[in-house]
Each structure stands twice: as structure tokens, then as C-alpha cells.
C-alpha positions in Angstrom: 56.5 122.5 61.3 58.4 122.1 58.0 57.5 124.6 55.3 59.2 122.8 52.5 58.4 119.5 50.8 61.4 117.3 50.3 62.1 114.3 47.9 64.7 111.6 47.8 65.3 108.2 46.4 64.9 105.8 49.3 66.6 102.7 47.8 70.2 102.1 47.3 72.0 103.6 44.2 72.5 101.4 41.3 70.2 99.1 39.3 67.5 97.0 40.8 64.1 95.6 40.0 62.3 98.3 42.2 63.2 101.9 43.0 61.4 104.0 45.7 61.1 107.8 45.7 59.8 109.4 49.0 58.0 112.7 49.2 57.3 114.6 52.5 55.9 117.9 53.5 53.0 120.2 53.2 52.7 119.9 49.4 53.6 116.2 49.1 50.0 115.3 48.3 49.8 117.9 45.5 53.0 117.2 44.1 52.6 113.5 44.1 49.3 113.8 42.3 50.8 116.1 39.7 53.3 113.3 38.7 51.2 110.1 39.6 47.7 111.3 39.0 45.0 110.9 41.6 46.3 109.7 44.8 45.0 106.2 46.2 43.1 106.1 49.5 45.5 106.3 52.5 47.9 103.4 53.0 46.7 101.5 49.9 49.0 100.8 46.9 47.6 101.5 43.5 49.0 101.3 40.0 49.9 104.5 38.3 51.7 105.9 35.4 54.2 108.6 36.3 54.4 111.7 34.0 56.3 115.0 34.0 54.7 118.4 33.5 54.9 118.1 29.7 52.9 114.9 29.9 55.7 112.6 29.0 55.5 109.1 30.2 58.5 108.5 32.5 57.7 105.3 34.4 54.9 103.2 35.8 54.4 101.4 39.2 52.9 101.7 42.6 51.8 104.9 44.3 51.1 105.0 48.3 49.8 108.1 50.2 50.3 108.4 53.9 48.6 111.5 55.4 50.1 113.1 58.4 50.4 112.8 61.2 50.1 108.9 60.7 53.2 108.6 58.6 57.0 108.1 59.2 57.6 111.8 59.3 54.4 112.9 60.8 53.7 115.0 57.6 52.0 114.0 54.4 54.0 111.3 52.8 53.9 110.0 49.2 56.0 107.0 47.8 56.4 106.2 44.1 57.6 102.8 43.6 58.9 102.5 39.9 61.7 100.5 38.1 65.1 100.7 39.9 67.3 102.2 37.3 69.4 105.3 38.1 68.2 107.2 35.0 64.5 106.4 35.6 64.9 107.4 39.2 66.7 110.8 38.3 63.9 111.6 35.7 61.2 111.1 38.4 63.1 113.3 40.7 63.4 115.9 38.3 59.7 115.7 37.6 59.0 116.2 41.3 61.4 119.0 41.7 59.9 120.8 38.6 56.5 120.6 40.6 58.1 122.5 43.6 59.9 119.7 45.7 63.4 120.1 46.9 66.2 117.4 47.4 66.3 116.2 50.8 69.5 116.7 52.9 71.0 113.4 54.5 68.8 112.2 57.3 66.1 114.9 56.8 63.3 112.3 56.7 64.4 111.0 60.1 65.0 114.4 61.6 61.5 115.5 60.7 60.2 112.4 62.3 62.1 113.1 65.5 61.1 116.8 65.5 57.4 115.9 64.9 57.4 113.5 67.9 57.3 110.4 65.9 60.4 108.9 67.5 63.1 109.9 69.9 66.8 110.1 69.0 67.6 106.6 70.1 65.0 105.2 67.8 66.1 107.5 64.9 69.8 106.5 65.4 68.8 102.9 65.4 67.3 103.1 61.9 70.7 104.2 60.7 72.4 101.4 62.7 69.9 98.9 61.4 70.7 99.7 57.9 74.6 99.7 58.4 74.5 96.5 60.7 77.6 94.5 59.9 76.4 91.2 61.6 73.2 89.6 62.6 73.8 90.5 66.2 74.3 94.0 65.4 70.9 94.1 63.4 69.1 92.4 66.3 70.5 94.9 68.8 69.6 97.8 66.5 66.1 96.4 66.0 65.7 96.3 69.8 66.6 99.9 70.2 64.2 100.8 67.3 61.6 99.0 69.3 62.4 101.1 72.3 64.7 99.0 74.6 67.3 101.6 75.0 64.8 104.5 75.3 62.7 102.6 77.9 65.9 102.1 80.0 66.7 105.8 79.9 63.1 106.8 80.7 63.0 104.6 83.8 66.2 106.2 85.1 64.8 109.6 84.3 61.5 108.7 86.1 63.6 107.6 89.2 65.6 110.8 89.2 62.4 112.9 88.7 60.8 111.4 91.7 63.8 112.0 93.9 64.2 115.6 92.6 60.4 116.2 93.5 60.9 114.9 97.1 64.2 116.9 97.5 63.1 120.1 96.0 59.9 120.2 98.1 62.0 120.0 101.1 64.0 122.9 99.9 60.8 124.9 99.4 59.8 124.2 102.9 63.1 124.9 104.5 61.7 124.9 108.0 61.7 121.1 107.7 65.2 120.3 106.5 66.5 116.8 105.7 68.4 115.4 108.4 69.6 112.1 109.9 67.5 109.2 108.5 66.0 111.3 105.8 69.6 112.0 104.5 70.5 108.4 104.8 67.4 107.3 102.8 68.3 110.0 100.1 71.9 108.6 99.9 70.5 105.0 99.4 68.2 106.2 96.6 71.0 108.0 94.8 73.2 104.9 95.0 70.4 102.8 93.8 70.1 105.0 90.7 73.9 105.1 90.4 73.8 101.3 90.2 71.3 101.3 87.4 73.3 103.8 85.4 76.4 101.6 85.9 74.4 98.6 84.6 73.2 100.8 81.6 76.7 101.9 80.9 77.9 98.2 80.7 75.0 97.4 78.3 75.9 100.5 76.3 79.6 99.6 76.0 78.5 96.3 74.7 76.1 97.8 72.2 78.6 100.3 71.1 81.4 97.8 70.6 78.9 95.5 68.7 78.2 98.6 66.3 81.7 100.0 65.9 83.7 96.9 66.8 86.9 96.8 68.8 90.1 98.6 67.7 92.8 96.0 68.3 96.6 96.9 67.8 99.1 94.1 67.3 102.4 95.3 68.9 105.7 93.7 69.7 109.5 93.4 68.8 110.4 92.8 65.2 110.0 89.2 63.9 107.7 88.3 66.9 105.2 87.2 64.5 102.7 90.2 64.4 102.0 90.0 60.8 101.5 86.3 60.9 99.1 86.6 63.8 97.0 89.3 61.7 96.9 87.0 58.8 95.8 84.0 61.2 92.9 86.3 62.6 91.8 87.4 59.1 92.1 83.9 57.5 94.0 85.4 54.5 97.2 87.1 53.7 96.4 90.6 54.8 100.0 91.4 55.7 103.5 90.7 53.9 105.5 88.2 56.1 109.2 87.8 55.6 112.1 86.6 57.9 113.6 90.2 57.6 113.2 92.3 60.7 111.5 95.6 60.0 109.3 94.3 57.0 106.2 96.3 58.4 107.1 100.0 58.3 103.7 101.5 58.5 100.3 100.8 60.2 98.4 98.2 58.4 94.5 98.7 58.9 92.4 95.6 58.4 88.7 95.1 59.1 87.3 91.7 59.8 84.5 89.9 61.7 85.1 87.6 64.6 81.8 85.4 64.8 79.7 88.6 64.6 82.1 91.0 66.4 83.4 93.8 64.1 87.3 94.1 64.6 89.5 96.8 63.4 93.1 95.2 63.5 96.1 97.3 63.2 99.4 95.6 62.4 102.3 97.9 63.5 106.0 98.3 63.1 108.2 96.4 65.5 109.1 98.3 68.5 112.8 98.8 68.7 115.5 101.5 68.7 116.6 102.3 64.9 118.8 104.6 63.1 116.4 104.2 60.1 114.4 107.5 59.6 111.5 105.5 58.1 111.4 102.7 60.7 111.6 105.4 63.6 108.4 107.0 61.9 106.9 103.5 61.9 107.4 102.9 65.5 106.1 106.6 66.2 102.9 105.7 64.4 102.7 102.3 66.3 102.7 104.0 69.5 100.2 106.6 68.4 97.9 103.7 67.3 98.3 101.9 70.6 97.3 105.0 72.5 93.9 105.1 70.7 93.2 101.2 70.8 90.5 99.4 72.7 93.0 96.7 73.3 96.6 95.9 72.7 97.8 92.4 71.5 101.3 92.3 72.7 103.0 89.5 70.7 106.2 87.8 72.2 108.3 85.4 70.4 108.0 82.5 72.9 111.3 80.9 71.8 113.4 84.1 72.2 114.6 84.4 75.7 115.9 87.9 75.1 112.4 89.3 74.6 111.0 90.1 78.0 107.4 90.9 78.8 108.5 93.6 81.4 110.6 95.4 78.9 107.7 95.4 76.3 105.0 96.3 78.8 107.1 99.4 80.0 106.8 100.8 76.3 102.8 100.6 76.2 100.6 103.4 76.9 98.9 103.3 80.3 95.3 102.7 80.6 94.9 100.6 77.6 93.9 96.9 78.1 96.7 94.4 77.1 96.3 90.7 76.1 99.8 89.0 76.0 100.3 86.6 73.0 103.1 84.1 73.3 103.7 83.2 69.6 105.6 80.6 67.9 104.8 77.7 70.3 105.4 75.3 67.5 109.1 76.0 68.0 109.2 76.6 71.9 106.9 73.5 72.5 104.7 75.1 75.0 101.1 73.8 75.2 98.6 76.0 73.3 95.6 77.9 75.0 94.8 80.4 77.6 97.5 80.9 80.4 96.0 83.6 82.4 92.4 85.2 82.7 91.4 88.8 82.9 92.3 91.5 83.7 95.6 90.6 82.0 94.8 87.7 79.7 97.8 85.8 78.4 97.6 83.0 75.6 100.1 80.6 74.0 99.5 80.4 70.1 101.3 79.5 66.8 100.1 81.7 64.2 101.8 79.5 61.7 100.0 76.4 62.6 96.8 77.9 64.1 97.3 76.2 67.6 95.8 78.2 70.2 94.1 80.8 67.8 90.6 79.4 68.8 91.3 80.4 72.5 92.6 83.9 71.2 89.4 84.5 69.4 87.3 83.4 72.3 89.3 85.9 74.6 88.8 88.7 72.3 85.0 87.9 72.2 84.9 87.7 75.9 86.8 91.0 76.6 84.1 92.6 74.2 81.3 91.2 76.3 80.0 89.2 73.4 80.1 85.9 75.2 78.0 87.4 78.1 74.9 87.3 75.9 73.6 89.5 73.1 73.5 93.2 73.5 70.3 94.6 74.9 70.5 97.5 72.5 72.7 99.3 70.1 74.6 102.2 71.4 77.0 105.1 70.1 79.9 107.0 71.7 77.7 109.9 72.6 75.4 107.8 74.5 78.5 106.5 76.6 79.7 109.9 77.1 76.3 111.2 78.4 76.0 108.2 80.8 79.5 109.0 82.0 78.5 112.6 82.8 75.3 111.5 84.4 77.2 109.0 86.5 79.7 111.7 87.6 76.8 114.1 88.5 75.3 111.4 90.7 78.6 110.8 92.3 78.8 114.4 93.2 75.2 114.2 94.5 76.1 111.2 96.7 79.2 113.0 98.1 77.2 116.1 98.8 74.6 114.2 100.7 77.3 112.1 102.7 79.2 115.3 103.7 76.1 117.4 104.3 77.1 120.3 101.8 73.4 121.3 101.4 70.3 120.3 99.7 70.7 122.8 96.9 73.9 121.3 95.8 72.3 117.8 95.8 69.4 119.0 93.8 71.7 120.6 91.2 73.7 117.6 90.6 70.6 115.5 90.1 69.4 118.2 87.6 72.7 117.8 85.8 72.4 114.0 85.8 68.7 114.2 84.4 69.8 116.5 81.6 72.7 114.3 80.6 70.2 111.3 80.3 67.9 113.7 78.3 70.5 114.3 75.8 70.4 110.5 74.9 66.7 110.5 73.8 66.6 114.1 72.6 64.5 115.5 75.5 67.4 117.8 76.0 69.2 118.7 72.7 70.8 121.3 70.5 70.7 122.1 66.9 74.3 121.3 66.5 73.8 117.8 68.0 70.9 117.2 65.6 73.0 118.1 62.6 75.7 115.9 63.6 73.6 113.1 64.1 71.4 113.1 61.0 74.1 114.1 58.6 75.4 110.7 58.8 72.2 109.2 57.7 71.3 108.1 54.1 69.7 110.9 52.0 66.5 108.9 51.6 66.1 108.4 55.4 
């Protein structure tokens, strides 16, 4: 239970018609009444004049009172809705602080809501994701997480694991009736069924994470293959300098754009070649470092340059990063535009100059991100993906132990680890460091 009462501006900085200040904590009602006068009935808005301790009239507007535990944070909450000027908001904050309130830390309101059982971590994170959503699809996915779609999926997995653990650990307690034969086969089937559910959740989470954070796409290739022209064509503007001189791009050019609702971070890199120029060599090194961290590489080849081999270029790319080959300058080579090869190694023919084939490239990028498979079921973060990966690995260990007969205790331990990893997603299993990392990224008023 929090012992301090916090306050913060809950509306964006700057000027606006309305500004909202939120109070939460054990003294919220008393401090709110000291500034706004008698509090209105719970959850009813009333007009009030806001004054400081000296009786100076600071502003006027609406006051609302939400007694705990039926409030956002689970504590007593007071909201003052005044005029949205930064000076007015600051004077109101100073009046509240003079009465004993403390300025809230980033995310402290949402953290209190979590600690007081008003929401789990997936819902708390969804609040921040909803505020930061860069597209309608991301906002809808965040809203589904806020409504509990992700949490419900995880709770179903935890319930299945719990039932399996109860059955298994009861057999361990009564060791005179060990699992054998048919019982072990049935256990393996149940583990595999849960493993498949986790795999489906991983796929949905990856789609939700890419919708939230977008894809990091690196454009790579030889000098003068048309990499910067391709970036400009994707961005729909002159994001990069384009010249006929080889080696124009010396550093990594970082551009953010939206592709029909899919956030993209596109990195244009220096041409891949040997060079005696110190600056150009550094540019190539940075290009290789960017490719190693990418979600996908667009490997650009000049379709009219016979000396540029796909094989030579592919050998220079980092292993494990998906590659889409882009045959550029088909306005010169005469090749027909569009998709030439499907996943797992897409190949497309385009002209960044004329725009031929660019729609097919955009569709391919959306498809590789899972956008064209339907909207994301929920929003997700990298920490969720990591927890799901760890849970899947633990279940694989449990399945192997069951298959080879390594012992019920080892199976039970692997199932416990899987359940704990899933618990980290919702906050059923957590640490203070994790909470600090999550809520420090929130707005101060949230």
C-alpha cells in the first residue's frame, strides 16, 4: 500500500483548451479539497474554483473524486480539469505540492494500478502502447490487449500447465504408482498440445510486436545498385541523396515511415565493396553491423549489370537474417516487374526510378511481417517474446524427458519453469527491476 500521495499533469505538454491534473494516494481527498473546496459525490463532475493556500484564485474548472478501490489506481483519486496552459497547470501543481503531494514518477499511476490488483502487466503496458500507437491497426491491437486478449491467452496456457502439473506431481507424491507406458504417452501428448498453443501464441506475439515496433529493414548492395533511390521510392520523398557517383552514401541513413499501417525503420547503407578510402571502409563496416541487427535485408542488385552476382553478394550477408532480393533498374534491363520468387527467399523486379514493381515490394514486406494474415490479435513487446521462447524451451525439455524416461521430477521441474516464464508476461512472477524498467517508459501522468 502506497504511503505517499502523488500528483501529475495527465494531459500532453503545451497549450490546450483543457488540462487535467491527477492526484492519487491516501491523502488525495484532503489535498484535493484543500485546493478545490468540498469534493463532489464519487464519480460526478462539479464546477469548482481552484485556490492555493493563500486563497489566491488560480483557475476554475471541473473536479472529480474516485474513492478507492474503485479507481484507476485502486487508491483515492482526484482529478482537477482546468484550462490547459502550461503556466496554469504548473501553478496548480505547486498548490497541490504545498499541501503535501509529491510529483509522480513516470508510470507511477499505472504501476500502482498493477500493484493494487487493478490490472496485470499486459494491460498496463497496453495503456502506454495505445498512447504511442503509430497506426490504426496498432491502436486496435493495443485496445484488444487492454481489454485482456493477451492476458486471457496466457492465463489459458497457465491453466493447462497447472492441470498437467497437478496430475504429474500427485503421481510423484504417490511414488508407488509411477507413470508408465500409456500414462507417459498421454503426458507427452498433453505437453505437445500445450507446446503447439505456445507456438501459436508466439506467432501472434511476433505480429503484435512488429506492429508496435515495426520492422527494421536494411537496404544493402553494391555501389550504384540504386539503394538510395529505392529508399526514396519507399518513403515517397527524397530521404537520401542520389547521384551517379559510386560511394555517395558513406554512413547509415536512418528513415522511419509507415507502409499501410506497418511501421518501418529503413536503413540505407554504404555500398558493399573493397575500398582504400578510410571513410568508405568505415561506412561498409557500419553497413555490415546494421545488417546483423536487421529484421530483414533488402539486397539490391542492378539488373542490368552482369558483373553483379547474387551469389557474391549473398556470401557477404550475415547468417540468419531473412533476405529479400530486389532486382532494380528494370526500366533499363527490360525485365517484367513484380514478384519472381515467393518466401522463404522472395525476389522482386522493380524500378525505383519509375515505380514499376514497387507495389509488389510493399506487399511482400507486409506479408513477411504478417500484416496481410489479418490484424494482430494483441500488441506485444520483446520481453513477451523472450518469455514465450523460454517457456517453449522448457516445454521442449519436458517433452524430451518424458520421451526418454529421464524421470517425473525432471518433467515437473521443466513444467514449473515454463509456467514461471508465462507468469512473467502478466506479472504473476516479477521482480522490482522488471517493474522499474517497464513503468519508467510511461508518461508521467500515467
